[in-house]
C-alpha positions as CSV (number, residue, x, y, z in Angstrom):
1,M,-22.0,-61.3,25.7
2,N,-21.1,-60.9,22.0
3,D,-18.3,-62.9,20.2
4,H,-15.7,-60.2,20.7
5,Q,-16.3,-60.2,24.4
6,K,-16.2,-64.0,24.5
7,L,-12.8,-63.9,22.8
8,D,-11.6,-61.4,25.3
9,A,-12.8,-63.5,28.2
10,W,-11.2,-66.7,26.9
11,I,-7.9,-64.9,26.5
12,D,-8.0,-63.5,30.0
13,A,-8.9,-67.0,31.4
14,H,-5.9,-68.6,29.5
15,F,-3.4,-65.8,29.8
16,D,-1.2,-67.4,32.4
17,E,-0.9,-70.4,30.0
18,E,0.0,-68.0,27.1
19,V,2.8,-66.5,29.2
20,R,4.1,-69.9,30.1
21,F,4.1,-70.8,26.4
22,L,6.2,-67.7,25.6
23,Q,8.6,-68.5,28.4
24,E,9.2,-72.0,27.0
25,L,9.9,-70.4,23.6
26,I,12.4,-67.9,25.0
27,R,14.3,-70.7,26.9
28,V,15.4,-72.4,23.7
29,P,18.2,-70.3,22.1
30,T,18.0,-69.3,18.5
31,D,21.0,-67.1,18.0
32,T,21.5,-66.3,14.4
33,P,24.4,-66.6,13.6
34,P,25.2,-69.4,14.1
35,G,21.6,-70.2,13.2
36,N,21.0,-73.7,14.6
37,N,17.3,-73.2,14.7
38,A,15.8,-76.6,14.0
39,P,15.7,-77.5,17.8
40,H,13.5,-74.5,18.5
41,A,11.1,-75.6,15.7
42,E,10.9,-79.1,17.3
43,R,10.1,-77.7,20.7
44,T,7.5,-75.3,19.3
45,A,5.8,-78.2,17.4
46,E,5.8,-80.2,20.6
47,L,4.1,-77.4,22.5
48,L,1.6,-76.8,19.8
49,K,0.7,-80.5,19.7
50,A,-0.4,-80.2,23.4
51,F,-2.9,-77.6,22.2
52,G,-4.2,-80.0,19.5
53,M,-2.4,-78.2,16.8
54,E,-0.4,-80.3,14.4
55,A,2.5,-78.5,12.9
56,E,3.9,-79.5,9.5
57,K,7.7,-79.5,9.7
58,H,9.4,-78.3,6.6
59,P,13.2,-78.7,7.0
60,V,15.2,-76.7,4.5
61,P,17.9,-79.0,2.9
62,E,21.2,-78.9,4.8
63,A,23.2,-78.0,1.7
64,E,21.0,-74.9,1.1
65,V,21.2,-73.8,4.7
66,K,25.0,-74.3,4.9
67,A,25.5,-72.3,1.6
68,Y,23.3,-69.6,3.2
69,G,25.7,-69.3,6.1
70,L,23.5,-71.0,8.8
71,Q,23.3,-74.4,10.5
72,S,19.7,-75.6,10.4
73,I,16.2,-74.3,9.6
74,T,12.9,-76.1,10.0
75,N,9.9,-73.9,9.1
76,L,6.5,-74.7,10.7
77,V,3.1,-74.5,9.1
78,V,-0.1,-75.1,11.1
79,R,-3.3,-75.2,8.9
80,R,-6.7,-74.6,10.5
81,K,-9.5,-75.0,7.9
82,Y,-13.0,-74.0,8.8
83,G,-14.8,-73.9,5.5
84,Q,-14.8,-72.3,2.0
85,G,-13.3,-68.8,1.9
86,R,-10.0,-66.9,2.3
87,T,-7.0,-68.1,4.2
88,V,-5.3,-65.7,6.6
89,A,-1.7,-66.4,7.5
90,L,0.0,-65.3,10.7
91,N,3.8,-65.2,10.4
92,A,6.4,-64.8,13.2
93,H,10.1,-65.5,13.2
94,G,11.9,-67.4,15.9
95,D,15.5,-66.6,14.9
96,V,17.2,-63.8,16.8
97,V,20.5,-61.9,17.0
98,P,22.8,-63.1,19.7
99,P,22.2,-61.5,23.1
100,G,25.5,-59.6,23.4
101,E,26.6,-58.0,26.7
102,G,25.1,-55.9,29.4
103,W,22.1,-58.0,30.5
104,T,20.8,-57.8,34.0
105,H,18.4,-60.7,33.4
106,D,19.1,-64.1,31.9
107,P,18.5,-63.6,28.1
108,Y,17.1,-67.2,28.0
109,G,15.3,-67.1,31.3
110,G,11.9,-65.6,30.4
111,E,11.9,-63.9,33.8
112,I,8.9,-61.8,34.8
113,V,9.5,-58.6,36.8
114,D,7.0,-55.8,37.4
115,G,4.7,-57.0,34.7
116,K,7.3,-57.4,32.0
117,I,8.9,-60.5,30.6
118,Y,12.6,-60.4,29.8
119,G,14.6,-62.4,27.3
120,R,16.0,-62.4,23.8
121,A,13.1,-62.5,21.4
122,A,10.6,-61.6,24.1
123,A,9.5,-58.6,21.9
124,V,10.9,-59.6,18.5
125,S,9.2,-61.9,17.8
126,K,8.6,-65.1,19.8
127,C,5.9,-63.1,21.6
128,D,3.9,-63.3,18.4
129,F,4.3,-67.1,18.3
130,A,2.2,-66.7,21.5
131,S,-0.2,-64.0,20.5
132,F,-1.0,-65.6,17.1
133,T,-1.3,-69.2,18.6
134,F,-3.6,-68.1,21.4
135,A,-5.7,-65.8,19.1
136,V,-6.4,-68.9,17.0
137,R,-7.2,-71.0,20.0
138,A,-9.6,-68.2,21.3
139,L,-11.3,-68.0,17.9
140,E,-11.9,-71.8,17.8
141,S,-13.2,-71.7,21.4
142,L,-16.3,-69.8,20.1
143,G,-17.5,-72.9,18.2
144,A,-19.0,-70.4,15.8
145,P,-19.4,-71.1,12.0
146,L,-16.4,-69.7,10.1
147,K,-15.4,-69.4,6.5
148,G,-11.9,-69.9,5.1
149,G,-9.1,-70.7,7.4
150,V,-6.0,-69.7,9.3
151,E,-2.4,-70.7,8.9
152,L,0.4,-70.2,11.4
153,H,3.8,-69.7,9.7
154,F,6.7,-69.9,12.2
155,T,9.9,-69.4,10.3
156,Y,13.6,-69.0,11.2
157,D,15.7,-66.7,9.1
158,E,14.2,-63.2,9.2
159,E,17.4,-61.9,10.7
160,W,19.3,-63.4,7.7
161,G,17.0,-62.1,5.0
162,G,13.9,-64.4,5.0
163,E,14.8,-66.2,1.8
164,L,14.8,-69.6,3.5
165,G,11.8,-68.8,5.7
166,P,8.7,-67.4,4.1
167,G,10.6,-67.0,0.8
168,W,11.3,-70.8,0.7
169,L,7.7,-71.7,1.7
170,L,6.2,-69.5,-1.0
171,K,8.6,-70.6,-3.7
172,K,8.0,-74.3,-3.0
173,G,4.3,-73.8,-3.2
174,I,3.8,-75.0,0.4
175,T,1.5,-72.1,1.1
176,K,-0.3,-69.3,-0.8
177,P,-2.6,-67.5,1.7
178,D,-5.0,-64.7,0.6
179,L,-4.1,-62.3,3.4
180,M,-1.4,-62.2,6.1
181,I,-0.4,-60.5,9.3
182,A,3.3,-60.6,10.4
183,A,4.8,-60.0,13.9
184,G,4.9,-56.4,14.9
185,F,4.1,-53.9,17.7
186,S,0.7,-53.1,19.2
187,Y,0.4,-49.4,18.8
188,E,0.5,-49.1,15.0
189,V,-0.3,-51.2,12.0
190,V,2.5,-51.1,9.5
191,T,1.7,-51.2,5.8
192,A,5.1,-50.2,4.3
193,H,8.7,-50.6,5.1
194,N,12.2,-49.8,3.9
195,G,14.2,-52.1,1.6
196,C,17.8,-53.0,2.4
197,L,20.9,-53.5,0.3
198,Q,23.9,-55.1,2.0
199,M,27.3,-55.3,0.3
200,E,30.8,-56.5,1.2
201,V,33.6,-54.3,-0.2
202,T,37.1,-55.8,-0.3
203,V,40.0,-53.4,-1.0
204,H,43.2,-55.0,-2.2
205,G,46.6,-53.3,-1.8
206,K,50.1,-54.7,-1.4
207,M,51.6,-55.8,1.9
208,A,55.0,-54.3,3.0
209,H,57.1,-53.9,6.1
210,A,56.2,-50.9,8.1
211,A,59.8,-49.7,8.0
212,I,59.6,-49.3,4.2
213,P,55.9,-48.5,3.6
214,H,56.6,-47.0,0.2
215,T,57.2,-50.5,-1.1
216,G,53.6,-51.4,-0.5
217,V,50.1,-50.1,-1.2
218,D,48.1,-49.4,1.9
219,A,44.7,-51.0,1.5
220,L,43.4,-49.3,4.7
221,Q,44.1,-45.8,3.3
222,G,42.4,-46.9,0.1
223,A,39.4,-48.1,2.1
224,V,39.3,-44.8,4.0
225,R,39.1,-42.9,0.7
226,I,36.1,-45.0,-0.3
227,L,34.5,-44.8,3.1
228,N,34.8,-41.0,3.1
229,A,33.0,-41.0,-0.3
230,L,30.2,-43.2,1.0
231,Y,29.7,-41.1,4.1
232,A,29.6,-38.0,1.9
233,Q,26.9,-39.7,-0.1
234,N,25.1,-40.5,3.1
235,A,24.8,-36.8,3.9
236,K,23.0,-36.3,0.6
237,Y,20.6,-39.1,1.4
238,Q,19.2,-37.1,4.3
239,Q,18.0,-34.5,1.8
240,V,15.6,-37.1,0.3
241,T,12.3,-37.4,2.0
242,S,9.8,-40.3,1.8
243,K,6.1,-39.6,1.5
244,V,5.3,-42.6,3.7
245,E,4.5,-41.7,7.2
246,G,7.0,-43.2,9.7
247,I,9.8,-43.4,7.1
248,K,12.1,-40.4,6.8
249,H,15.0,-40.8,4.3
250,P,17.5,-43.3,2.9
251,Y,20.7,-43.9,4.9
252,L,23.9,-45.9,4.8
253,N,25.7,-47.7,7.6
254,V,29.1,-49.4,7.7
255,G,28.8,-52.0,10.4
256,L,31.9,-54.2,10.1
257,I,35.5,-53.6,9.1
258,T,38.3,-56.2,9.0
259,G,41.8,-56.2,7.6
260,G,45.5,-56.2,8.1
261,T,47.9,-58.9,9.4
262,N,50.0,-57.2,12.1
263,T,50.9,-53.8,13.6
264,N,54.2,-53.6,11.8
265,V,52.8,-54.6,8.3
266,V,51.2,-52.3,5.7
267,P,47.8,-53.8,5.3
268,G,47.4,-55.6,2.0
269,K,43.6,-56.2,2.3
270,V,40.8,-54.5,4.1
271,A,37.1,-55.5,3.9
272,F,34.0,-53.7,5.1
273,K,30.3,-54.5,5.0
274,L,27.7,-51.8,4.4
275,D,24.0,-51.6,4.9
276,R,22.0,-49.2,2.6
277,R,18.3,-48.7,3.7
278,M,16.1,-47.8,0.8
279,I,12.8,-45.9,1.1
280,P,9.8,-47.3,-0.8
281,E,10.1,-44.7,-3.5
282,E,13.6,-45.9,-4.5
283,N,14.5,-48.3,-7.3
284,P,16.8,-51.0,-5.8
285,Q,18.8,-51.6,-9.0
286,E,19.5,-47.9,-9.4
287,V,20.6,-47.7,-5.7
288,E,23.0,-50.5,-6.1
289,A,24.4,-49.1,-9.4
290,D,25.0,-45.7,-7.7
291,I,26.8,-47.3,-4.7
292,R,29.1,-49.2,-7.1
293,R,29.7,-45.9,-9.0
294,V,30.7,-44.0,-5.8
295,I,33.1,-46.8,-4.8
296,A,34.7,-47.1,-8.2
297,E,35.2,-43.3,-8.5
298,A,36.8,-43.1,-5.0
299,A,39.0,-46.1,-5.7
300,A,40.3,-44.5,-8.9
301,T,41.7,-41.6,-6.8
302,F,44.0,-44.0,-4.9
303,P,46.5,-45.6,-7.3
304,G,47.5,-49.2,-6.8
305,I,44.4,-50.6,-5.1
306,T,41.8,-52.9,-6.6
307,V,38.3,-53.4,-5.3
308,D,35.9,-56.4,-5.2
309,I,32.2,-55.8,-4.4
310,R,29.8,-58.6,-3.4
311,R,26.1,-58.2,-2.9
312,M,25.1,-60.0,0.3
313,L,21.4,-59.1,0.4
314,L,18.8,-57.2,-1.6
315,A,15.5,-57.0,0.3
316,N,12.9,-55.0,-1.5
317,S,10.7,-52.5,0.3
318,L,7.1,-53.3,1.3
319,K,4.6,-51.2,-0.5
320,P,0.9,-51.3,0.5
321,L,-1.2,-53.6,-1.7
322,A,-4.9,-52.6,-2.2
323,G,-6.2,-55.8,-0.7
324,N,-4.8,-55.1,2.8
325,K,-7.7,-52.7,3.7
326,P,-9.8,-55.4,5.5
327,L,-6.8,-56.1,7.7
328,V,-6.0,-52.5,8.4
329,D,-9.7,-51.6,9.1
330,A,-10.2,-54.5,11.6
331,I,-6.9,-54.0,13.4
332,Q,-7.5,-50.2,13.8
333,K,-11.1,-50.7,15.0
334,H,-10.3,-53.3,17.7
335,G,-6.9,-51.8,18.6
336,K,-8.6,-48.5,19.4
337,E,-11.2,-50.1,21.5
338,L,-8.7,-52.3,23.5
339,F,-5.8,-49.8,23.7
340,G,-7.9,-46.7,24.1
341,Q,-6.1,-44.8,21.4
342,D,-5.9,-44.6,17.6
343,I,-3.8,-47.2,15.9
344,P,-2.2,-45.4,12.9
345,A,-1.5,-47.1,9.6
346,M,2.1,-46.2,8.7
347,G,5.5,-47.2,7.5
348,T,8.6,-48.3,9.4
349,P,12.4,-47.9,8.6
350,L,12.9,-51.6,9.3
351,Y,12.8,-54.3,6.7
352,T,10.9,-57.6,7.3
353,D,9.8,-60.9,5.8
354,V,6.4,-59.3,4.8
355,R,8.0,-58.0,1.6
356,L,8.2,-61.6,0.4
357,Y,4.5,-62.1,0.8
358,G,3.9,-58.8,-1.0
359,E,6.2,-59.8,-3.9
360,A,4.0,-63.0,-4.2
361,G,0.9,-60.8,-4.5
362,I,-0.3,-61.5,-0.9
363,P,-1.6,-58.3,0.9
364,G,-0.2,-58.1,4.4
365,V,0.4,-55.9,7.4
366,I,2.7,-55.9,10.4
367,Y,0.9,-56.1,13.7
368,G,1.5,-58.0,17.0
369,A,2.6,-57.7,20.6
370,G,5.0,-55.0,21.5
371,P,5.6,-51.4,22.7
372,R,5.4,-48.1,20.9
373,T,9.0,-48.2,19.6
374,V,11.8,-50.6,18.9
375,L,13.9,-48.6,21.3
376,E,11.4,-49.1,24.1
377,S,11.5,-52.9,23.6
378,H,15.3,-53.1,23.8
379,A,15.2,-55.3,20.7
380,K,18.7,-56.2,19.6
381,R,20.0,-54.8,22.9
382,A,20.5,-56.0,26.4
383,D,17.4,-56.7,28.6
384,E,14.9,-57.0,25.7
385,R,11.5,-57.0,27.3
386,L,7.7,-57.0,26.7
387,D,4.9,-55.6,28.7
388,L,2.6,-58.5,29.4
389,E,-0.5,-56.3,29.1
390,D,0.6,-55.5,25.5
391,L,0.8,-59.2,24.8
392,R,-2.7,-59.7,26.3
393,R,-4.3,-56.9,24.4
394,A,-2.6,-57.6,21.1
395,T,-3.8,-61.2,21.3
396,K,-7.3,-59.9,21.7
397,V,-6.9,-57.6,18.7
398,V,-5.7,-60.4,16.5
399,A,-8.4,-62.8,17.6
400,R,-11.2,-60.2,17.0
401,T,-9.7,-59.4,13.6
402,L,-9.7,-63.1,12.6
403,R,-13.3,-63.3,13.7
404,D,-14.3,-60.4,11.5
405,L,-12.4,-61.6,8.5
406,L,-13.7,-65.2,8.7
407,A,-17.3,-64.6,9.8
């Protein structure tokens, strides 16, 4: 039996334990917002300690977290040093969007039905707390001589932008790995992803009684004028094509609108929040400048309104770094053997924390436990689920990859 087969056998023998570990992680809520995520980090550290893994706890100062719009963040780092050589980081995030409505299973139950585990973050991405932890445990079970080391980075603000998760760990100099793998899905290895610009636009008019609307300035009508201009721009984005497989074109979404005071009052203020996804070929500064131009030109056609624009988030795209080839090659090789199909290297229209490692010069890829598509996983929808066989096989792929990289 070679080392890869020994890894597979250990994971099979401990798979029920891995599933129970994931269930425990699902059962501690990490809804973001409100983002009170320190209790989950404490529970994770407790579970890791039972495996003989000491997790460093790195609480982000309360004032920083509050200013960020969340309640508590404690990032975890587990360091496993085997010898001289490169360090490979494995990053997964524990924060999740709130469950919402329509569930037929307890979003925090970790129920298993027909070979699938259900719960918020079952697929994105508490599952990779499990796959990465058990891949490292399997690796260490070999007792084989290894070079370098592995770090587990379990962070808690990916849904909020990542700046107080991996971004904070990197800026503080707490970690600087040579390579990294971040939580992903099992049927592809992602080497590039979109960027994201989020902005809040506030349109100011003048309130008035609905019986004499001419005495006011309708902020909602002004906002509609701006929205129509943005949607017209969105149609143009669809004519732009990315050269990265898996990424199509830029697009814009307005996801939240608030305003007005009462039915019988001309609205004096309306605000909306927009999300502009940027393909890797785009320049973020140029994209933001163009959005501001479109808004200003549309606002100028509606006399009496003024507009405030606030940037909420600017997440750069992930572009492949040359040093990621060993990661891609190993994952594709073992993924094909274990899943019985090619594992393509491609891009994704999502944006993730991996960009922060890339900006720090650390080559990385996205790979982990999950289905073929986000839609299939029900991520960010009711009844999020994960096929347990995908968890099992992804754990084996990651363990084998680590063995190759650290041999």
